[in-house]
C-alpha positions, -999 to 999 in steps of 0.1 A, spaced: 37 206 1 31 171 -15 1 153 1 1 111 7 -21 90 15 -13 57 29 -33 29 39 -31 6 67 -6 36 80 -12 25 119 17 1 123 45 -18 101 54 -5 67 30 20 62 34 37 97 69 40 88 63 54 50 39 77 70 64 90 93 92 92 66 72 108 44 60 137 72 96 141 78 102 149 39 75 175 44 44 159 29 12 160 44 8 133 49 -31 109 56 -27 80 79 -51 60 65 -65 32 87 -100 12 94 -90 8 135 -98 45 141 -82 47 176 -55 31 161 -50 54 134 -57 85 152 -26 76 178 -3 68 151 -13 103 132 -6 124 160 26 106 167 40 112 137 26 152 137 41 157 171 75 143 161 80 143 123 53 167 104 23 174 89 -1 140 96 -40 137 95 -58 106 107 -86 91 71 -109 67 84 -110 39 53 -116 3 53 -104 -10 21 -123 -38 22 -157 -18 21 -166 3 -11 -186 27 10 -161 35 32 -132 38 6 -160 63 -14 -165 85 21 -127 85 25 -122 103 -3 -148 127 3 -136 132 36 -96 138 15 -112 163 -5 -123 184 21 -91 190 34 -66 189 6 -78 195 -31 -51 174 -44 -34 140 -40 5 135 -54 11 101 -38 -13 68 -33 3 41 -10 -18 6 -12 -4 -12 16 -29 -21 40 -34 -59 37 -39 -92 58 -32 -128 61 -61 -149 76 -62 -179 101 -58 -208 85 -41 -199 52 -15 -227 53 -28 -254 22 -41 -244 -8 -66 -271 -12 -77 -264 23 -87 -233 25 -121 -225 23 -138 -200 -5 -148 -176 21 -109 -168 34 -94 -167 -2 -127 -141 -13 -115 -119 22 -82 -123 14 -90 -111 -20 -111 -85 -8 -87 -72 9 -55 -70 -7 -63 -71 -45 -94 -55 -47 -89 -34 -21 -60 -14 -35 -79 -13 -71 -108 4 -53 -90 27 -36 -67 37 -64 -105 42 -86 -118 62 -59 -87 84 -55 -74 86 -91 -97 120 -97 -74 138 -69 -39 123 -83 -50 137 -116 -51 169 -105 -11 164 -90 19 176 -115 37 139 -107 10 114 -93 20 80 -80 7 50 -74 27 25 -54 13 -11 -44 29 -30 -22 29 -67 -30 55 -96 -19 79 -117 -36 51 -144 -25 35 -130 -53 58 -136 -78 49 -164 -104 89 -165 -110 98 -189 -81 72 -172 -61 51 -205 -49 63 -222 -22 35 -238 -5 36 -206 24 3 -186 28 -14 -195 -4 -47 -175 -11 -23 -143 6 4 -153 -21 -22 -155 -47 -38 -122 -40 -5 -104 -43 0 -120 -79 -32 -107 -87 -22 -70 -71 5 -75 -95 -18 -75 -124 -40 -41 -110 -3 -26 -111 1 -34 -147 -38 -28 -155 -33 9 -139 0 15 -156 -20 6 -189 -49 30 -178 -30 60 -164 1 64 -188 7 100 -170 10 82 -135 40 64 -118 22 29 -108 40 2 -94 48 -26 -71 70 -31 -47 83 -62 -30 94 -52 4 111 -80 13 108 -102 49 101 -76 71 101 -77 113 63 -67 115 34 -80 129 24 -97 98 62 -109 91 72 -118 131 104 -108 154 126 -136 130 121 -117 96 151 -106 79 149 -73 75 139 -39 92 109 -20 92 131 11 79 145 -12 49 108 -28 41 99 10 36 131 19 16 118 13 -18 83 25 -15 99 56 -3 122 64 -33 89 53 -55 74 80 -34 95 107 -33 130 103 -60 120 76 -84 117 91 -120 83 94 -130 85 75 -164 94 45 -142 66 28 -141 40 -8 -146 74 -25 -132 79 -43 -97 108 -38 -76 124 -41 -48 160 -31 -38 152 -5 -59 154 -25 -88 132 -44 -111 121 -79 -102 106 -103 -124 68 -108 -121 
């Protein structure tokens, strides 16, 4: 049985990925900082889809991430798939010349550094997999090629930086498949009810990278299972 950890998996795209991976036979770890919501999500997935375990993890807190890795290793001896999905858009993230240093720092702390510190903490467990995969959930707003349109600049810049983390990790981990994904504008709490894509559509490329994509596909940015410009 393959093992997968999805951060921010108590809701939205992360929850859908966890649900689908459990249905495919993975032992899914539902990562969330909100223990109540995370446990509820894991219980629901376990009841309907397969094996799911809640793992408390706040990606913005290094101690929490290290503790999560230790707790994981008490349950399983390796990790096959890491989906760095946890992310935020902070209130007030509306204009590049007006956002505060604190807001910018908070956004980077979760969306960029969070993915790096989780990857760093779980690499020893991923190395024990025959085909380790790391999937960073990014955004088209992070593209330097026509990505910037003024919307949520701190969020978008954090995703640009996350894409930088992806290529650096891919270079540092040549036996891993490490990629960034743009799920599109998805109907979630973050995306809003007017978004053009369903949660299932948003999860599709992540699922493909987690379970079907070639292992030698790495260091890329993808949407709808196809490479897109950085």
